[in-house]
N, C-alpha and C positions, 0 to 999 in steps of 0.2 A: 576615367581617373581611378586612382587607387582607393582613396577614402573620401566619402562625402559625409560631412558632419551636418546634421539638420538641427539648427538651433545655435544662436550666437550669444547665449547668456554666459553665466559664470563658468560652468563646466565646459560647454562647447567651445568657447573662445580659448580657454586654458588648454584644451586638448589640441586645438589647431596650432597653438604656439609650440606645444611639445612635439607634434609631428613635423612641424616646419623644419626642425633640425635634421630630419632624415631626407633622403633623396626620394621623395614621394610626390605624386600629383594629388594634392589635397584641395578639396573644395569645402567652403563654409557657406551653408545656405541660411540666410538671415531674413527675418520678416521686416526689420527696420531699414530705412534708407540710409545712405551715407550721411554722416553728421548727426545722427540720432542714436540714442542708446536704448536698448530694450528696457521695458518697464521694470524688470527685476532690479535694475540699477537705480534704486531710489534711496530713501533715507534710512533704510534698514541697516542694522549694525551687525557686521559679520565678525565672529570670533574665529580667528585663524589659529589653529593648533601649531605648535612648534614645527611639526613635520610639514605642515602646509606652508609656513613661512620659509622653511628650508627650500622646498620645491619651487615656490614662486620666485625666490631669489635666484636660484639656479637658472630659471627660465627668463630672467631679466625683467620680471613684472614688478616686483616690490620696488625696484629702483626707479620705476616710472611714477610711483605715487607722489603727488605733489602736496597733499594734505598730511598733517602729522597723524601718526597712528598711536594707539594707546597700549602700553604694556600691561599684561596680566601677570602680576607678581604673586598673587594669592587668590584663592577661591574660597568664599565664605558661604556655607550651606546651612539653612535653617528651615524649620517648618512652623508655621503659625499654629499655636495651640499644643505643640509638642515640646518636650524637654530636650535641651542639649542643642549643640551645633557642631558642624564639621568645618575644619579649617585646613586647607592645603597650602603649604608655603613652598614656592619654587626654590628658595634658598636651601631648603632641606634636601634637595636633590641636586645640588651643585649647579643650579641655573639661576639666572637673573629673572627669568619669566617663563611662563607656560606657553605663551603665545601673544598674539596682537589683536587689537580690535580695529577694524577697518570699516569705514562707511561704504555701503554698497555702491553709491554713486561715484565715490573716489576710485574704488576698485575698477568700476566700469571704464572710467577715463584712462586708468593705467593700462588696462587690457587693450583698449583701443589704440593707445600710443604704441604699445608693443606689437600689436597686429600690423601697424603701419610699417614696421620694420621687416615683416615677413614677406619677402619679395616673391617667394615661390608659391604662396598661398593664393588661390582664386576665391574671391568673395562674391557670392551670388546674392545681390541685395538691391532693392527689396524683392524677395521671391518667396512664394508659398509652396509648401509640400502638399500635393494632392493625393498621392497614393503610389502604388506600384503598377508597372505594366509587365506583360509577359517578357521573359528574357531567358537566356541560356544559363547553364550551371555555373559559368565562370564570372558572371556579373549580376548585379541588381539593376533593373531598369526603373528609374524613379520619375514619376510624373510631377512636374512643377509648373508654376505659372508666374509670370512677371508682367510688366506693362505691355509687352509685345504679344502676350497670349500664352498658350500652353506649349510645353515641349517636354522632351525626355532626356534625362541625364543618366549616364551609366557609370557604375562604380563597383569595384571589387568588394568593397565593404561599406555599408551604410551604418552610421552611428546616430542613434536617437538620443539627442541632447535637448529635446524640445519640451521639457518640463513635466509637471505632474499629470496634466491632461494630454499626454503625448499622442499626437496624431499618427506618428510613425508606429508606436506600440500598438495602437488600435488597428492600423493597416496590416500589421504582422499577425494579428489575431491573438496577441498575448493578453491573457486576462490578468486581473489584479485582485488582491485581497485588500479590502478597504475598511477602515475603522474611524468613525467620527467621534472625537473626544468631547464633542458638545461644548467646546471652548472657542472663544474668539480672542485673538491676540491683538492688543493695541501696541503699536510701535511708534516711538518718538524719541527725541533727545530731551534731556532734562538738565537744567542748571541748578546746582545745589549751593547751599551756604558754604560747603567745603568742597574744594576741587578734588577730582579723583586722585587716589594715592596708589593706584595699581591693584586695587581689590575689585574682583568681580563677585557680585552677590547673586545668590540664587535663593529666593524666599518662596517656599512652597506653601500652597493653600489648598483648601478643598476644591477650588475651581481652577487649579493650575498654577504655574509659577509666575512670580513677578521678579524679573531679573534686572540688575543694573550692571552695565559693562563700562569700564573706564575708557572713554574715547581720548583722542589726542588733542582735542580742542577745548579742554577744561569742562566739557559736558559729560554726562553719562548717557549711554544708550539704554533706554527703558523698554522692556517687553512686559506688558501687564495683561495677564490672562483673566478673562471673566467668563462666567457661565453664558452659553449662547443666548439664553432667553433674557439676559440682562444687557446684551450688547447694544441694542438700539438706545436704551436709556443712558448707557455710559457714553455712547457716541454723541448724544445731545448735550452733554455737560459742557459748560464753558471751561476755560483754562483753569481758573481758580478751583472750581469744583472737581475737575479731573485730577488736578494735583493733590487735592485734599484726599480724594479716594485712594490714589496710589500711595500717598504718605501713610494713610491709616493701615493699608494692607502691608506695606513694606516695613514701616517703622522708621527709626531715626538714626540708624547706623551711619548713614552718609550725610547727616545733617538735614536741614529743611530744604524741601523742594521749592525753588523760587519761580521757575518759568519752564515752559516746554515749547518745542517746535510743533510743526504740523503733525497730526496723528494719522496713521494708516491702520487698516484692520485686515486681519488674515485669519481664516478659519483653521483650527488645528485638526487636521485630518491626516491619518496615516494611509498611504497608498503604496502598496508593495507589489511589483510585478511577479507573477508566478514563475517566470524564468527570465534570465537576463540576456539570452542569446537566441538567435534564429538563424536559418541559413543566410550567410553573408550579411548579417545584421547583428547589432549589439546595442543594448540599452545602457546608458550611463547617467549618473546624477539623479535628479528628481524623476526622470522617466523610468528609472529602475526602482527607486525607492524615495518616497517623500515621508520623512519621519517627524515626530513631535520635536519642537525646537528645544525642549528641556535638555540641558547638557551641551547645546550648541554644536551638534555633530553633523548636521545636514550637509553643508558645503564641503567640509573636510572629508566626509565619506565619499561624496561625489567626485572630488578631485582625485582621490586615490583610485577610484574607478578609471578615470581618464589616464592617469599616469601609469597604471598597471597595463592598460591596453597599449599605450605608446611604447612602454618598455618591452612588452612581448613582441611587438612588431619590429622594434629595433634589434632585439636578440635574433629573431628569425632571419632578418636581412643581413646580419653579421655572418651567419652561417652560409646563406645563399642570397646574393644581391637581388635575385629575382623572386624571392619568396612571396607567396600569395598571402597578403595581409587579411584576406577574408576567408581563409580556409577553415574547414570544420575543425581541424586539429588545433589551430591557433585559438579559435573561439572556445573550444572545450578547455584548453589550458587557462584561458582568461576566467571562465566560470569557476574552475577549480581554485584558482588563486584568490578570487574575490570572495569565495564562499564564507570562510571563517570571519573575516572582517565585517562583511555585510550582515551575517546572521547575528554576530555578537553585538554589533552596534545597534541594529534594529531592536534586538531583544532588550538591550540595556535601556534604550530610550523609551520603548513602549512600557517595559516593566516599571521604570521609575515614574513615568507619567501616570500610570494606573494606580500604583501603590500610594504615591504622595497625594493624589486627589481623592482617595477613598477616606471618607470621614468615619468609618466604623470604629467605635471606641476600643475594640479589642486590638486594633492595629497600632494604636498610639504608643504603647510600650515597646512594640517591635520596632517602630520607626525611630523612637528615641534611642533604643539600643543600637540601631544602625548608624545614627548620627554620632553616637559615642564611639563606635568602631572606626568611623571615618576619621575622627579626631585623634584616636589613641592607638589603633591597631595598624601596625606597619603593612601587613599584607592587604588590608582593605584600602589603605591609602595608595599603595603601589598600583593596585588594580585601577583605581580611579584616575591616578596621575598618568598612567600609561595611555589610557583612553583619551584623557583631556589633551595630551600632547600629540595624539595622532599615531601612536605606535601600537596598533592592534592588528594582529594577524601578519600576513606576509606583505610588508610595507615596501612600496617602490623605492628603488635606490635613490632617486632624487630627493625623497623625503628625509633621508638620513645624512645628506651632505651637510657639512659644517658651514655655517654662515660666516661671511667675511666680517 
C-alpha cells in the first residue's frame, strides 16, 4: 500500500479521511474492533480552533456531528492571587467566535460516520502493531497481529498516530524529551446556575489551570488541575465536595456549580519526540508531541500535522501521479513546514504552564503586567488570538477555507 496509518484516534482517523480524497492505497491500523471507539473518545472536551473547524468542515466531519457544539465567543484569562485579567473578544476581530467546543465521544462518532463513507480506505481492525521487519529501500515492512496470528504489511510510508506512548516511535528508535509537570487533570462536565454564554475561562493557579469550556448542551467542560500528591485525595471526594473544591479554585464568574458528570484523570506530562521523521516514517499528533493542555492546543496542533502531510502528498502527486509519498524529499519538506508551528506552540504551552504555576512572589507583578497587556495591548492580543484560532506558522490550505 501507499500509506499505513497506525492508530485510529483523533489525528489518525482525520488523516485517513484527508488522504481518502487522493488516489492512494491507504490502510488504517486500529486496535479497537468494529463497533467500538478508541478510549480517547470519552467525555473529554475538545476546543477546536477556527482553523480546525474550517478543515474538518471541508473534510465533511463537522457535518456528521449529531450533538450540539458550543461556540467560543470570548476567552477570559485570570490567575488566582494576581492582579488583573485578560479578555479576548472574537467580535473585535470581525468574527462571531474563535472556535467550537466538541465532546470527544461525539467527535469520535462523527469521525466513524465519515470513515464509513471512505470506500477506498482499508481498515485493519482489531490489529496490533508489533514492529518492523527487514525490507527494501522502497517500502517499510510492518509486523502486525490480529485474530489469525502474525503477518507483515508493506507500505511506502508508515504514519505513527498511536499516541503519547507510541510503539511505532519506539520501534523507529526515536527518543523523546519528557517533562512531568507534577499535575493531575480532572476532567468532567459541570452544570452551573447560569448556562454558558460563549465564554471560555482559563483560571490559573500555583498547581495548574482550572478551565471552563462552553459546551453545546448547556453544561461547561471542566478541566481542574491539582498537584500530583493531592490527586488521590481529590479523587476520593464525593460530588458535592469536588464541586466545592472546584468552585473555591475557580470563583463565581460562571455562577454556582450545581452538579457534575463522571470524572476522569490524566497526568500532565509533556513528551516531545526528538525528531518527527525517519526513513519512510513520520510521527503525527501525540506521537510527535504531547503538550500541556493549557491553551487547548494539543489536538489542533496534531491535526495541522496530519493536514500538512496530506497536502504535501497531494501536491507531489499533482506534479507526478506516481510520486513516492514516502520519499526522503517529501518527508524533509514535511519536517521543515511543521518546524515553526510545532516549536512555537510547544514553547508557548510549556512556557505558560511553567510561568503560571510558579508561586515565586517576584513573578506576581510580571504576570499581572502580562494580563494587563493581554487585555490592553493590541500586539499581545493579536499573538494570542492567532494561536487560539489555529493560524500559527505555515497553515495547511484546508484550515483557511471559509466555512459555509
